[in-house]
mmCIF file of the protein (N, C-alpha, C, O) and its ligand, coordinates in Angstrom:
data_MODEL
# 
_entry.id   MODEL 
# 
loop_
_entity.id 
_entity.type 
_entity.pdbx_number_of_molecules 
1 polymer     1 
2 non-polymer 1 
# 
_entity_poly.entity_id                      1 
_entity_poly.type                           'polypeptide(L)' 
_entity_poly.nstd_linkage                   no 
_entity_poly.nstd_monomer                   no 
_entity_poly.pdbx_seq_one_letter_code       MVKDIVCGMMINEHKPPAKSSYEGKEYYFCSDNCKSKFESNPREYIKEPEKGKDEK 
_entity_poly.pdbx_seq_one_letter_code_can   MVKDIVCGMMINEHKPPAKSSYEGKEYYFCSDNCKSKFESNPREYIKEPEKGKDEK 
_entity_poly.pdbx_strand_id                 A 
# 
loop_
_entity_poly_seq.entity_id 
_entity_poly_seq.num 
_entity_poly_seq.mon_id 
_entity_poly_seq.hetero 
1 1  MET n 
1 2  VAL n 
1 3  LYS n 
1 4  ASP n 
1 5  ILE n 
1 6  VAL n 
1 7  CYS n 
1 8  GLY n 
1 9  MET n 
1 10 MET n 
1 11 ILE n 
1 12 ASN n 
1 13 GLU n 
1 14 HIS n 
1 15 LYS n 
1 16 PRO n 
1 17 PRO n 
1 18 ALA n 
1 19 LYS n 
1 20 SER n 
1 21 SER n 
1 22 TYR n 
1 23 GLU n 
1 24 GLY n 
1 25 LYS n 
1 26 GLU n 
1 27 TYR n 
1 28 TYR n 
1 29 PHE n 
1 30 CYS n 
1 31 SER n 
1 32 ASP n 
1 33 ASN n 
1 34 CYS n 
1 35 LYS n 
1 36 SER n 
1 37 LYS n 
1 38 PHE n 
1 39 GLU n 
1 40 SER n 
1 41 ASN n 
1 42 PRO n 
1 43 ARG n 
1 44 GLU n 
1 45 TYR n 
1 46 ILE n 
1 47 LYS n 
1 48 GLU n 
1 49 PRO n 
1 50 GLU n 
1 51 LYS n 
1 52 GLY n 
1 53 LYS n 
1 54 ASP n 
1 55 GLU n 
1 56 LYS n 
# 
loop_
_struct_asym.id 
_struct_asym.entity_id 
A 1 
B 2 
# 
loop_
_chem_comp.id 
_chem_comp.type 
_chem_comp.mon_nstd_flag 
ALA 'L-peptide linking' y 
ARG 'L-peptide linking' y 
ASN 'L-peptide linking' y 
ASP 'L-peptide linking' y 
CYS 'L-peptide linking' y 
GLU 'L-peptide linking' y 
GLY 'peptide linking'   y 
HIS 'L-peptide linking' y 
ILE 'L-peptide linking' y 
LYS 'L-peptide linking' y 
MET 'L-peptide linking' y 
PHE 'L-peptide linking' y 
PRO 'L-peptide linking' y 
SER 'L-peptide linking' y 
TYR 'L-peptide linking' y 
VAL 'L-peptide linking' y 
ZN  non-polymer         . 
# 
_pdbx_entity_nonpoly.entity_id   2 
_pdbx_entity_nonpoly.name        ? 
_pdbx_entity_nonpoly.comp_id     ZN 
# 
_pdbx_nonpoly_scheme.asym_id         B 
_pdbx_nonpoly_scheme.entity_id       2 
_pdbx_nonpoly_scheme.mon_id          ZN 
_pdbx_nonpoly_scheme.ndb_seq_num     1 
_pdbx_nonpoly_scheme.pdb_seq_num     101 
_pdbx_nonpoly_scheme.auth_seq_num    101 
_pdbx_nonpoly_scheme.pdb_mon_id      ZN 
_pdbx_nonpoly_scheme.auth_mon_id     ZN 
_pdbx_nonpoly_scheme.pdb_strand_id   A 
_pdbx_nonpoly_scheme.pdb_ins_code    . 
# 
loop_
_atom_site.group_PDB 
_atom_site.id 
_atom_site.type_symbol 
_atom_site.label_atom_id 
_atom_site.label_alt_id 
_atom_site.label_comp_id 
_atom_site.label_asym_id 
_atom_site.label_entity_id 
_atom_site.label_seq_id 
_atom_site.pdbx_PDB_ins_code 
_atom_site.Cartn_x 
_atom_site.Cartn_y 
_atom_site.Cartn_z 
_atom_site.occupancy 
_atom_site.B_iso_or_equiv 
_atom_site.pdbx_formal_charge 
_atom_site.auth_seq_id 
_atom_site.auth_comp_id 
_atom_site.auth_asym_id 
_atom_site.auth_atom_id 
_atom_site.pdbx_PDB_model_num 
ATOM   1   N  N  . MET A 1 1  ? 104.872 41.330 102.210 1.00 0.00 ? 1   MET A N  1 
ATOM   2   C  CA . MET A 1 1  ? 106.077 40.326 102.591 1.00 0.00 ? 1   MET A CA 1 
ATOM   3   C  C  . MET A 1 1  ? 107.226 40.416 101.566 1.00 0.00 ? 1   MET A C  1 
ATOM   4   O  O  . MET A 1 1  ? 107.034 40.541 100.356 1.00 0.00 ? 1   MET A O  1 
ATOM   5   N  N  . VAL A 1 2  ? 108.404 40.344 102.138 1.00 0.00 ? 2   VAL A N  1 
ATOM   6   C  CA . VAL A 1 2  ? 109.410 40.254 101.312 1.00 0.00 ? 2   VAL A CA 1 
ATOM   7   C  C  . VAL A 1 2  ? 110.326 38.817 101.559 1.00 0.00 ? 2   VAL A C  1 
ATOM   8   O  O  . VAL A 1 2  ? 110.198 38.023 102.491 1.00 0.00 ? 2   VAL A O  1 
ATOM   9   N  N  . LYS A 1 3  ? 111.059 38.769 100.687 1.00 0.00 ? 3   LYS A N  1 
ATOM   10  C  CA . LYS A 1 3  ? 111.928 37.496 101.005 1.00 0.00 ? 3   LYS A CA 1 
ATOM   11  C  C  . LYS A 1 3  ? 113.308 37.665 101.757 1.00 0.00 ? 3   LYS A C  1 
ATOM   12  O  O  . LYS A 1 3  ? 114.046 38.622 101.525 1.00 0.00 ? 3   LYS A O  1 
ATOM   13  N  N  . ASP A 1 4  ? 113.568 36.818 102.541 1.00 0.00 ? 4   ASP A N  1 
ATOM   14  C  CA . ASP A 1 4  ? 114.934 36.784 103.132 1.00 0.00 ? 4   ASP A CA 1 
ATOM   15  C  C  . ASP A 1 4  ? 115.865 36.098 102.075 1.00 0.00 ? 4   ASP A C  1 
ATOM   16  O  O  . ASP A 1 4  ? 115.680 34.885 101.980 1.00 0.00 ? 4   ASP A O  1 
ATOM   17  N  N  . ILE A 1 5  ? 116.756 36.592 101.323 1.00 0.00 ? 5   ILE A N  1 
ATOM   18  C  CA . ILE A 1 5  ? 117.261 36.170 100.319 1.00 0.00 ? 5   ILE A CA 1 
ATOM   19  C  C  . ILE A 1 5  ? 118.481 35.071 100.772 1.00 0.00 ? 5   ILE A C  1 
ATOM   20  O  O  . ILE A 1 5  ? 119.026 34.275 100.006 1.00 0.00 ? 5   ILE A O  1 
ATOM   21  N  N  . VAL A 1 6  ? 118.701 35.203 101.906 1.00 0.00 ? 6   VAL A N  1 
ATOM   22  C  CA . VAL A 1 6  ? 119.853 34.242 102.634 1.00 0.00 ? 6   VAL A CA 1 
ATOM   23  C  C  . VAL A 1 6  ? 119.043 32.886 102.591 1.00 0.00 ? 6   VAL A C  1 
ATOM   24  O  O  . VAL A 1 6  ? 119.360 32.029 101.766 1.00 0.00 ? 6   VAL A O  1 
ATOM   25  N  N  . CYS A 1 7  ? 118.028 32.689 103.451 1.00 0.00 ? 7   CYS A N  1 
ATOM   26  C  CA . CYS A 1 7  ? 117.449 31.470 103.773 1.00 0.00 ? 7   CYS A CA 1 
ATOM   27  C  C  . CYS A 1 7  ? 116.091 31.192 103.039 1.00 0.00 ? 7   CYS A C  1 
ATOM   28  O  O  . CYS A 1 7  ? 115.567 30.084 103.154 1.00 0.00 ? 7   CYS A O  1 
ATOM   29  N  N  . GLY A 1 8  ? 115.485 32.228 102.249 1.00 0.00 ? 8   GLY A N  1 
ATOM   30  C  CA . GLY A 1 8  ? 114.238 32.022 101.616 1.00 0.00 ? 8   GLY A CA 1 
ATOM   31  C  C  . GLY A 1 8  ? 113.023 32.330 102.428 1.00 0.00 ? 8   GLY A C  1 
ATOM   32  O  O  . GLY A 1 8  ? 111.950 32.386 101.828 1.00 0.00 ? 8   GLY A O  1 
ATOM   33  N  N  . MET A 1 9  ? 113.058 32.543 103.754 1.00 0.00 ? 9   MET A N  1 
ATOM   34  C  CA . MET A 1 9  ? 111.876 32.749 104.453 1.00 0.00 ? 9   MET A CA 1 
ATOM   35  C  C  . MET A 1 9  ? 111.224 34.109 104.194 1.00 0.00 ? 9   MET A C  1 
ATOM   36  O  O  . MET A 1 9  ? 111.920 35.085 103.909 1.00 0.00 ? 9   MET A O  1 
ATOM   37  N  N  . MET A 1 10 ? 110.078 34.168 104.279 1.00 0.00 ? 10  MET A N  1 
ATOM   38  C  CA . MET A 1 10 ? 109.314 35.348 104.032 1.00 0.00 ? 10  MET A CA 1 
ATOM   39  C  C  . MET A 1 10 ? 109.084 36.309 105.331 1.00 0.00 ? 10  MET A C  1 
ATOM   40  O  O  . MET A 1 10 ? 108.511 35.968 106.365 1.00 0.00 ? 10  MET A O  1 
ATOM   41  N  N  . ILE A 1 11 ? 109.572 37.395 105.093 1.00 0.00 ? 11  ILE A N  1 
ATOM   42  C  CA . ILE A 1 11 ? 109.656 38.397 106.288 1.00 0.00 ? 11  ILE A CA 1 
ATOM   43  C  C  . ILE A 1 11 ? 108.546 39.552 106.085 1.00 0.00 ? 11  ILE A C  1 
ATOM   44  O  O  . ILE A 1 11 ? 108.238 39.920 104.951 1.00 0.00 ? 11  ILE A O  1 
ATOM   45  N  N  . ASN A 1 12 ? 108.014 40.053 107.141 1.00 0.00 ? 12  ASN A N  1 
ATOM   46  C  CA . ASN A 1 12 ? 107.100 41.230 107.297 1.00 0.00 ? 12  ASN A CA 1 
ATOM   47  C  C  . ASN A 1 12 ? 108.164 42.387 107.067 1.00 0.00 ? 12  ASN A C  1 
ATOM   48  O  O  . ASN A 1 12 ? 109.009 42.552 107.947 1.00 0.00 ? 12  ASN A O  1 
ATOM   49  N  N  . GLU A 1 13 ? 108.176 43.208 105.929 1.00 0.00 ? 13  GLU A N  1 
ATOM   50  C  CA . GLU A 1 13 ? 108.979 44.414 105.772 1.00 0.00 ? 13  GLU A CA 1 
ATOM   51  C  C  . GLU A 1 13 ? 108.707 45.441 106.784 1.00 0.00 ? 13  GLU A C  1 
ATOM   52  O  O  . GLU A 1 13 ? 109.543 46.317 107.004 1.00 0.00 ? 13  GLU A O  1 
ATOM   53  N  N  . HIS A 1 14 ? 107.602 45.391 107.406 1.00 0.00 ? 14  HIS A N  1 
ATOM   54  C  CA . HIS A 1 14 ? 107.147 46.441 108.235 1.00 0.00 ? 14  HIS A CA 1 
ATOM   55  C  C  . HIS A 1 14 ? 107.775 46.308 109.891 1.00 0.00 ? 14  HIS A C  1 
ATOM   56  O  O  . HIS A 1 14 ? 107.939 47.240 110.677 1.00 0.00 ? 14  HIS A O  1 
ATOM   57  N  N  . LYS A 1 15 ? 108.051 44.880 110.116 1.00 0.00 ? 15  LYS A N  1 
ATOM   58  C  CA . LYS A 1 15 ? 108.506 44.694 111.257 1.00 0.00 ? 15  LYS A CA 1 
ATOM   59  C  C  . LYS A 1 15 ? 109.751 43.457 110.977 1.00 0.00 ? 15  LYS A C  1 
ATOM   60  O  O  . LYS A 1 15 ? 109.695 42.315 111.433 1.00 0.00 ? 15  LYS A O  1 
ATOM   61  N  N  . PRO A 1 16 ? 110.609 43.887 110.310 1.00 0.00 ? 16  PRO A N  1 
ATOM   62  C  CA . PRO A 1 16 ? 111.833 42.960 110.011 1.00 0.00 ? 16  PRO A CA 1 
ATOM   63  C  C  . PRO A 1 16 ? 112.688 42.618 111.316 1.00 0.00 ? 16  PRO A C  1 
ATOM   64  O  O  . PRO A 1 16 ? 112.974 43.503 112.123 1.00 0.00 ? 16  PRO A O  1 
ATOM   65  N  N  . PRO A 1 17 ? 113.028 41.469 111.459 1.00 0.00 ? 17  PRO A N  1 
ATOM   66  C  CA . PRO A 1 17 ? 113.865 41.137 112.562 1.00 0.00 ? 17  PRO A CA 1 
ATOM   67  C  C  . PRO A 1 17 ? 115.169 41.639 112.317 1.00 0.00 ? 17  PRO A C  1 
ATOM   68  O  O  . PRO A 1 17 ? 115.880 41.911 113.284 1.00 0.00 ? 17  PRO A O  1 
ATOM   69  N  N  . ALA A 1 18 ? 115.562 41.791 111.220 1.00 0.00 ? 18  ALA A N  1 
ATOM   70  C  CA . ALA A 1 18 ? 116.940 42.307 110.645 1.00 0.00 ? 18  ALA A CA 1 
ATOM   71  C  C  . ALA A 1 18 ? 116.913 42.868 109.454 1.00 0.00 ? 18  ALA A C  1 
ATOM   72  O  O  . ALA A 1 18 ? 116.194 42.387 108.578 1.00 0.00 ? 18  ALA A O  1 
ATOM   73  N  N  . LYS A 1 19 ? 117.683 43.970 109.224 1.00 0.00 ? 19  LYS A N  1 
ATOM   74  C  CA . LYS A 1 19 ? 117.634 44.775 107.898 1.00 0.00 ? 19  LYS A CA 1 
ATOM   75  C  C  . LYS A 1 19 ? 118.945 45.239 107.483 1.00 0.00 ? 19  LYS A C  1 
ATOM   76  O  O  . LYS A 1 19 ? 119.729 45.497 108.397 1.00 0.00 ? 19  LYS A O  1 
ATOM   77  N  N  . SER A 1 20 ? 119.330 45.393 106.319 1.00 0.00 ? 20  SER A N  1 
ATOM   78  C  CA . SER A 1 20 ? 120.490 46.086 105.804 1.00 0.00 ? 20  SER A CA 1 
ATOM   79  C  C  . SER A 1 20 ? 120.398 46.451 104.481 1.00 0.00 ? 20  SER A C  1 
ATOM   80  O  O  . SER A 1 20 ? 119.667 45.930 103.638 1.00 0.00 ? 20  SER A O  1 
ATOM   81  N  N  . SER A 1 21 ? 121.270 47.487 104.307 1.00 0.00 ? 21  SER A N  1 
ATOM   82  C  CA . SER A 1 21 ? 121.021 48.050 102.731 1.00 0.00 ? 21  SER A CA 1 
ATOM   83  C  C  . SER A 1 21 ? 122.487 47.914 102.029 1.00 0.00 ? 21  SER A C  1 
ATOM   84  O  O  . SER A 1 21 ? 123.564 47.913 102.625 1.00 0.00 ? 21  SER A O  1 
ATOM   85  N  N  . TYR A 1 22 ? 122.313 47.819 100.859 1.00 0.00 ? 22  TYR A N  1 
ATOM   86  C  CA . TYR A 1 22 ? 123.362 47.473 100.008 1.00 0.00 ? 22  TYR A CA 1 
ATOM   87  C  C  . TYR A 1 22 ? 123.213 47.922 98.718  1.00 0.00 ? 22  TYR A C  1 
ATOM   88  O  O  . TYR A 1 22 ? 122.320 47.447 98.015  1.00 0.00 ? 22  TYR A O  1 
ATOM   89  N  N  . GLU A 1 23 ? 124.102 48.932 98.224  1.00 0.00 ? 23  GLU A N  1 
ATOM   90  C  CA . GLU A 1 23 ? 124.060 49.618 96.905  1.00 0.00 ? 23  GLU A CA 1 
ATOM   91  C  C  . GLU A 1 23 ? 122.650 50.290 96.866  1.00 0.00 ? 23  GLU A C  1 
ATOM   92  O  O  . GLU A 1 23 ? 121.975 50.153 95.846  1.00 0.00 ? 23  GLU A O  1 
ATOM   93  N  N  . GLY A 1 24 ? 122.234 50.916 97.788  1.00 0.00 ? 24  GLY A N  1 
ATOM   94  C  CA . GLY A 1 24 ? 120.810 51.675 97.781  1.00 0.00 ? 24  GLY A CA 1 
ATOM   95  C  C  . GLY A 1 24 ? 119.609 50.906 97.753  1.00 0.00 ? 24  GLY A C  1 
ATOM   96  O  O  . GLY A 1 24 ? 118.522 51.476 97.654  1.00 0.00 ? 24  GLY A O  1 
ATOM   97  N  N  . LYS A 1 25 ? 119.708 49.589 97.837  1.00 0.00 ? 25  LYS A N  1 
ATOM   98  C  CA . LYS A 1 25 ? 118.544 48.756 98.025  1.00 0.00 ? 25  LYS A CA 1 
ATOM   99  C  C  . LYS A 1 25 ? 118.524 48.266 99.498  1.00 0.00 ? 25  LYS A C  1 
ATOM   100 O  O  . LYS A 1 25 ? 119.594 48.194 100.102 1.00 0.00 ? 25  LYS A O  1 
ATOM   101 N  N  . GLU A 1 26 ? 117.381 47.931 100.093 1.00 0.00 ? 26  GLU A N  1 
ATOM   102 C  CA . GLU A 1 26 ? 117.123 47.400 101.327 1.00 0.00 ? 26  GLU A CA 1 
ATOM   103 C  C  . GLU A 1 26 ? 116.915 46.047 101.359 1.00 0.00 ? 26  GLU A C  1 
ATOM   104 O  O  . GLU A 1 26 ? 116.315 45.589 100.387 1.00 0.00 ? 26  GLU A O  1 
ATOM   105 N  N  . TYR A 1 27 ? 117.282 45.224 102.291 1.00 0.00 ? 27  TYR A N  1 
ATOM   106 C  CA . TYR A 1 27 ? 117.120 43.852 102.294 1.00 0.00 ? 27  TYR A CA 1 
ATOM   107 C  C  . TYR A 1 27 ? 116.709 43.522 103.604 1.00 0.00 ? 27  TYR A C  1 
ATOM   108 O  O  . TYR A 1 27 ? 117.098 44.204 104.552 1.00 0.00 ? 27  TYR A O  1 
ATOM   109 N  N  . TYR A 1 28 ? 115.921 42.490 103.770 1.00 0.00 ? 28  TYR A N  1 
ATOM   110 C  CA . TYR A 1 28 ? 115.392 42.133 105.139 1.00 0.00 ? 28  TYR A CA 1 
ATOM   111 C  C  . TYR A 1 28 ? 115.754 40.683 105.454 1.00 0.00 ? 28  TYR A C  1 
ATOM   112 O  O  . TYR A 1 28 ? 115.851 39.821 104.580 1.00 0.00 ? 28  TYR A O  1 
ATOM   113 N  N  . PHE A 1 29 ? 115.943 40.473 106.733 1.00 0.00 ? 29  PHE A N  1 
ATOM   114 C  CA . PHE A 1 29 ? 116.381 39.070 107.090 1.00 0.00 ? 29  PHE A CA 1 
ATOM   115 C  C  . PHE A 1 29 ? 115.432 38.594 108.425 1.00 0.00 ? 29  PHE A C  1 
ATOM   116 O  O  . PHE A 1 29 ? 114.719 39.342 109.094 1.00 0.00 ? 29  PHE A O  1 
ATOM   117 N  N  . CYS A 1 30 ? 115.612 37.261 108.599 1.00 0.00 ? 30  CYS A N  1 
ATOM   118 C  CA . CYS A 1 30 ? 114.796 36.715 109.762 1.00 0.00 ? 30  CYS A CA 1 
ATOM   119 C  C  . CYS A 1 30 ? 115.467 36.759 110.931 1.00 0.00 ? 30  CYS A C  1 
ATOM   120 O  O  . CYS A 1 30 ? 114.945 36.608 112.035 1.00 0.00 ? 30  CYS A O  1 
ATOM   121 N  N  . SER A 1 31 ? 116.776 36.991 110.691 1.00 0.00 ? 31  SER A N  1 
ATOM   122 C  CA . SER A 1 31 ? 117.652 37.013 112.043 1.00 0.00 ? 31  SER A CA 1 
ATOM   123 C  C  . SER A 1 31 ? 118.966 37.686 111.741 1.00 0.00 ? 31  SER A C  1 
ATOM   124 O  O  . SER A 1 31 ? 119.404 37.764 110.593 1.00 0.00 ? 31  SER A O  1 
ATOM   125 N  N  . ASP A 1 32 ? 119.596 38.178 112.819 1.00 0.00 ? 32  ASP A N  1 
ATOM   126 C  CA . ASP A 1 32 ? 120.909 38.790 112.632 1.00 0.00 ? 32  ASP A CA 1 
ATOM   127 C  C  . ASP A 1 32 ? 121.982 37.755 112.123 1.00 0.00 ? 32  ASP A C  1 
ATOM   128 O  O  . ASP A 1 32 ? 123.058 38.162 111.685 1.00 0.00 ? 32  ASP A O  1 
ATOM   129 N  N  . ASN A 1 33 ? 121.735 36.663 112.172 1.00 0.00 ? 33  ASN A N  1 
ATOM   130 C  CA . ASN A 1 33 ? 122.736 35.456 111.602 1.00 0.00 ? 33  ASN A CA 1 
ATOM   131 C  C  . ASN A 1 33 ? 122.591 35.620 110.001 1.00 0.00 ? 33  ASN A C  1 
ATOM   132 O  O  . ASN A 1 33 ? 123.609 35.611 109.308 1.00 0.00 ? 33  ASN A O  1 
ATOM   133 N  N  . CYS A 1 34 ? 121.408 35.758 109.466 1.00 0.00 ? 34  CYS A N  1 
ATOM   134 C  CA . CYS A 1 34 ? 121.261 35.818 108.157 1.00 0.00 ? 34  CYS A CA 1 
ATOM   135 C  C  . CYS A 1 34 ? 121.805 37.037 107.442 1.00 0.00 ? 34  CYS A C  1 
ATOM   136 O  O  . CYS A 1 34 ? 122.380 37.021 106.354 1.00 0.00 ? 34  CYS A O  1 
ATOM   137 N  N  . LYS A 1 35 ? 121.527 38.190 108.260 1.00 0.00 ? 35  LYS A N  1 
ATOM   138 C  CA . LYS A 1 35 ? 122.078 39.478 107.899 1.00 0.00 ? 35  LYS A CA 1 
ATOM   139 C  C  . LYS A 1 35 ? 123.472 39.603 107.900 1.00 0.00 ? 35  LYS A C  1 
ATOM   140 O  O  . LYS A 1 35 ? 124.019 40.301 107.046 1.00 0.00 ? 35  LYS A O  1 
ATOM   141 N  N  . SER A 1 36 ? 124.225 38.905 108.908 1.00 0.00 ? 36  SER A N  1 
ATOM   142 C  CA . SER A 1 36 ? 125.631 38.950 108.724 1.00 0.00 ? 36  SER A CA 1 
ATOM   143 C  C  . SER A 1 36 ? 126.286 38.017 107.718 1.00 0.00 ? 36  SER A C  1 
ATOM   144 O  O  . SER A 1 36 ? 127.409 38.231 107.261 1.00 0.00 ? 36  SER A O  1 
ATOM   145 N  N  . LYS A 1 37 ? 125.495 36.920 107.378 1.00 0.00 ? 37  LYS A N  1 
ATOM   146 C  CA . LYS A 1 37 ? 125.730 36.307 106.148 1.00 0.00 ? 37  LYS A CA 1 
ATOM   147 C  C  . LYS A 1 37 ? 125.769 36.935 105.133 1.00 0.00 ? 37  LYS A C  1 
ATOM   148 O  O  . LYS A 1 37 ? 126.778 36.887 104.430 1.00 0.00 ? 37  LYS A O  1 
ATOM   149 N  N  . PHE A 1 38 ? 124.713 37.668 104.798 1.00 0.00 ? 38  PHE A N  1 
ATOM   150 C  CA . PHE A 1 38 ? 124.526 38.527 103.583 1.00 0.00 ? 38  PHE A CA 1 
ATOM   151 C  C  . PHE A 1 38 ? 125.569 39.531 103.571 1.00 0.00 ? 38  PHE A C  1 
ATOM   152 O  O  . PHE A 1 38 ? 126.217 39.682 102.536 1.00 0.00 ? 38  PHE A O  1 
ATOM   153 N  N  . GLU A 1 39 ? 125.839 40.310 104.703 1.00 0.00 ? 39  GLU A N  1 
ATOM   154 C  CA . GLU A 1 39 ? 127.034 41.405 104.706 1.00 0.00 ? 39  GLU A CA 1 
ATOM   155 C  C  . GLU A 1 39 ? 128.242 40.792 104.511 1.00 0.00 ? 39  GLU A C  1 
ATOM   156 O  O  . GLU A 1 39 ? 129.148 41.495 104.064 1.00 0.00 ? 39  GLU A O  1 
ATOM   157 N  N  . SER A 1 40 ? 128.486 39.499 104.773 1.00 0.00 ? 40  SER A N  1 
ATOM   158 C  CA . SER A 1 40 ? 129.875 39.261 104.505 1.00 0.00 ? 40  SER A CA 1 
ATOM   159 C  C  . SER A 1 40 ? 130.123 38.755 103.111 1.00 0.00 ? 40  SER A C  1 
ATOM   160 O  O  . SER A 1 40 ? 131.265 38.550 102.702 1.00 0.00 ? 40  SER A O  1 
ATOM   161 N  N  . ASN A 1 41 ? 129.011 38.548 102.361 1.00 0.00 ? 41  ASN A N  1 
ATOM   162 C  CA . ASN A 1 41 ? 129.232 38.279 101.009 1.00 0.00 ? 41  ASN A CA 1 
ATOM   163 C  C  . ASN A 1 41 ? 127.877 38.644 100.126 1.00 0.00 ? 41  ASN A C  1 
ATOM   164 O  O  . ASN A 1 41 ? 127.177 37.719 99.715  1.00 0.00 ? 41  ASN A O  1 
ATOM   165 N  N  . PRO A 1 42 ? 127.577 39.846 99.885  1.00 0.00 ? 42  PRO A N  1 
ATOM   166 C  CA . PRO A 1 42 ? 126.260 40.163 99.358  1.00 0.00 ? 42  PRO A CA 1 
ATOM   167 C  C  . PRO A 1 42 ? 126.062 39.743 97.979  1.00 0.00 ? 42  PRO A C  1 
ATOM   168 O  O  . PRO A 1 42 ? 124.957 39.391 97.565  1.00 0.00 ? 42  PRO A O  1 
ATOM   169 N  N  . ARG A 1 43 ? 127.088 39.773 97.275  1.00 0.00 ? 43  ARG A N  1 
ATOM   170 C  CA . ARG A 1 43 ? 127.014 39.289 95.876  1.00 0.00 ? 43  ARG A CA 1 
ATOM   171 C  C  . ARG A 1 43 ? 126.596 37.910 95.757  1.00 0.00 ? 43  ARG A C  1 
ATOM   172 O  O  . ARG A 1 43 ? 125.915 37.641 94.767  1.00 0.00 ? 43  ARG A O  1 
ATOM   173 N  N  . GLU A 1 44 ? 126.896 36.900 96.648  1.00 0.00 ? 44  GLU A N  1 
ATOM   174 C  CA . GLU A 1 44 ? 126.624 35.691 96.523  1.00 0.00 ? 44  GLU A CA 1 
ATOM   175 C  C  . GLU A 1 44 ? 125.015 35.462 96.740  1.00 0.00 ? 44  GLU A C  1 
ATOM   176 O  O  . GLU A 1 44 ? 124.498 34.378 96.468  1.00 0.00 ? 44  GLU A O  1 
ATOM   177 N  N  . TYR A 1 45 ? 124.344 36.456 97.198  1.00 0.00 ? 45  TYR A N  1 
ATOM   178 C  CA . TYR A 1 45 ? 122.877 36.230 97.605  1.00 0.00 ? 45  TYR A CA 1 
ATOM   179 C  C  . TYR A 1 45 ? 122.167 37.092 96.468  1.00 0.00 ? 45  TYR A C  1 
ATOM   180 O  O  . TYR A 1 45 ? 121.130 36.643 95.978  1.00 0.00 ? 45  TYR A O  1 
ATOM   181 N  N  . ILE A 1 46 ? 122.588 38.094 96.104  1.00 0.00 ? 46  ILE A N  1 
ATOM   182 C  CA . ILE A 1 46 ? 121.884 39.065 95.032  1.00 0.00 ? 46  ILE A CA 1 
ATOM   183 C  C  . ILE A 1 46 ? 121.854 38.461 93.812  1.00 0.00 ? 46  ILE A C  1 
ATOM   184 O  O  . ILE A 1 46 ? 122.907 38.175 93.243  1.00 0.00 ? 46  ILE A O  1 
ATOM   185 N  N  . LYS A 1 47 ? 120.739 38.218 93.312  1.00 0.00 ? 47  LYS A N  1 
ATOM   186 C  CA . LYS A 1 47 ? 120.650 37.470 91.974  1.00 0.00 ? 47  LYS A CA 1 
ATOM   187 C  C  . LYS A 1 47 ? 120.306 38.794 90.956  1.00 0.00 ? 47  LYS A C  1 
ATOM   188 O  O  . LYS A 1 47 ? 119.477 39.643 91.281  1.00 0.00 ? 47  LYS A O  1 
ATOM   189 N  N  . GLU A 1 48 ? 120.957 38.836 89.858  1.00 0.00 ? 48  GLU A N  1 
ATOM   190 C  CA . GLU A 1 48 ? 120.784 39.692 88.906  1.00 0.00 ? 48  GLU A CA 1 
ATOM   191 C  C  . GLU A 1 48 ? 120.296 39.077 87.481  1.00 0.00 ? 48  GLU A C  1 
ATOM   192 O  O  . GLU A 1 48 ? 121.085 38.641 86.643  1.00 0.00 ? 48  GLU A O  1 
ATOM   193 N  N  . PRO A 1 49 ? 118.936 39.103 87.331  1.00 0.00 ? 49  PRO A N  1 
ATOM   194 C  CA . PRO A 1 49 ? 118.440 38.154 86.189  1.00 0.00 ? 49  PRO A CA 1 
ATOM   195 C  C  . PRO A 1 49 ? 118.732 38.791 84.960  1.00 0.00 ? 49  PRO A C  1 
ATOM   196 O  O  . PRO A 1 49 ? 118.835 38.038 83.991  1.00 0.00 ? 49  PRO A O  1 
ATOM   197 N  N  . GLU A 1 50 ? 118.891 40.032 84.769  1.00 0.00 ? 50  GLU A N  1 
ATOM   198 C  CA . GLU A 1 50 ? 119.258 40.712 83.623  1.00 0.00 ? 50  GLU A CA 1 
ATOM   199 C  C  . GLU A 1 50 ? 120.650 40.321 82.929  1.00 0.00 ? 50  GLU A C  1 
ATOM   200 O  O  . GLU A 1 50 ? 120.878 40.349 81.720  1.00 0.00 ? 50  GLU A O  1 
ATOM   201 N  N  . LYS A 1 51 ? 121.528 39.950 83.953  1.00 0.00 ? 51  LYS A N  1 
ATOM   202 C  CA . LYS A 1 51 ? 122.894 39.748 83.416  1.00 0.00 ? 51  LYS A CA 1 
ATOM   203 C  C  . LYS A 1 51 ? 123.033 38.295 83.098  1.00 0.00 ? 51  LYS A C  1 
ATOM   204 O  O  . LYS A 1 51 ? 124.094 37.882 82.631  1.00 0.00 ? 51  LYS A O  1 
ATOM   205 N  N  . GLY A 1 52 ? 121.987 37.462 83.331  1.00 0.00 ? 52  GLY A N  1 
ATOM   206 C  CA . GLY A 1 52 ? 121.813 36.147 83.051  1.00 0.00 ? 52  GLY A CA 1 
ATOM   207 C  C  . GLY A 1 52 ? 122.976 35.158 83.894  1.00 0.00 ? 52  GLY A C  1 
ATOM   208 O  O  . GLY A 1 52 ? 123.754 35.654 84.710  1.00 0.00 ? 52  GLY A O  1 
ATOM   209 N  N  . LYS A 1 53 ? 122.962 34.000 83.630  1.00 0.00 ? 53  LYS A N  1 
ATOM   210 C  CA . LYS A 1 53 ? 123.744 33.213 84.294  1.00 0.00 ? 53  LYS A CA 1 
ATOM   211 C  C  . LYS A 1 53 ? 125.259 32.871 83.601  1.00 0.00 ? 53  LYS A C  1 
ATOM   212 O  O  . LYS A 1 53 ? 125.406 32.362 82.490  1.00 0.00 ? 53  LYS A O  1 
ATOM   213 N  N  . ASP A 1 54 ? 126.284 33.250 84.469  1.00 0.00 ? 54  ASP A N  1 
ATOM   214 C  CA . ASP A 1 54 ? 127.480 33.121 83.693  1.00 0.00 ? 54  ASP A CA 1 
ATOM   215 C  C  . ASP A 1 54 ? 128.665 32.806 84.705  1.00 0.00 ? 54  ASP A C  1 
ATOM   216 O  O  . ASP A 1 54 ? 129.756 33.361 84.841  1.00 0.00 ? 54  ASP A O  1 
ATOM   217 N  N  . GLU A 1 55 ? 128.032 31.620 85.435  1.00 0.00 ? 55  GLU A N  1 
ATOM   218 C  CA . GLU A 1 55 ? 128.931 31.025 86.372  1.00 0.00 ? 55  GLU A CA 1 
ATOM   219 C  C  . GLU A 1 55 ? 129.937 30.135 85.905  1.00 0.00 ? 55  GLU A C  1 
ATOM   220 O  O  . GLU A 1 55 ? 129.723 29.476 84.888  1.00 0.00 ? 55  GLU A O  1 
ATOM   221 N  N  . LYS A 1 56 ? 130.967 30.042 86.503  1.00 0.00 ? 56  LYS A N  1 
ATOM   222 C  CA . LYS A 1 56 ? 132.133 28.929 85.978  1.00 0.00 ? 56  LYS A CA 1 
ATOM   223 C  C  . LYS A 1 56 ? 132.489 28.093 87.220  1.00 0.00 ? 56  LYS A C  1 
ATOM   224 O  O  . LYS A 1 56 ? 133.324 27.192 87.140  1.00 0.00 ? 56  LYS A O  1 
HETATM 225 ZN ZN . ZN  B 2 .  ? 116.887 33.939 107.212 1.00 0.00 2 101 ZN  A ZN 1 
# 
């Protein structure tokens, strides 16, 4: 299982309702709605823990 990073729902990666790739990684979504939200602003949903939080 993988997480839909838009809404937090768990998705079966073998049968994802929607799927997208960004910067060489694949992301799975519960619906086309979450997929299009992600694609309109991927950076908002992708967390990069190594860089730490630096939001202003
Ligand atoms: Zn979703």
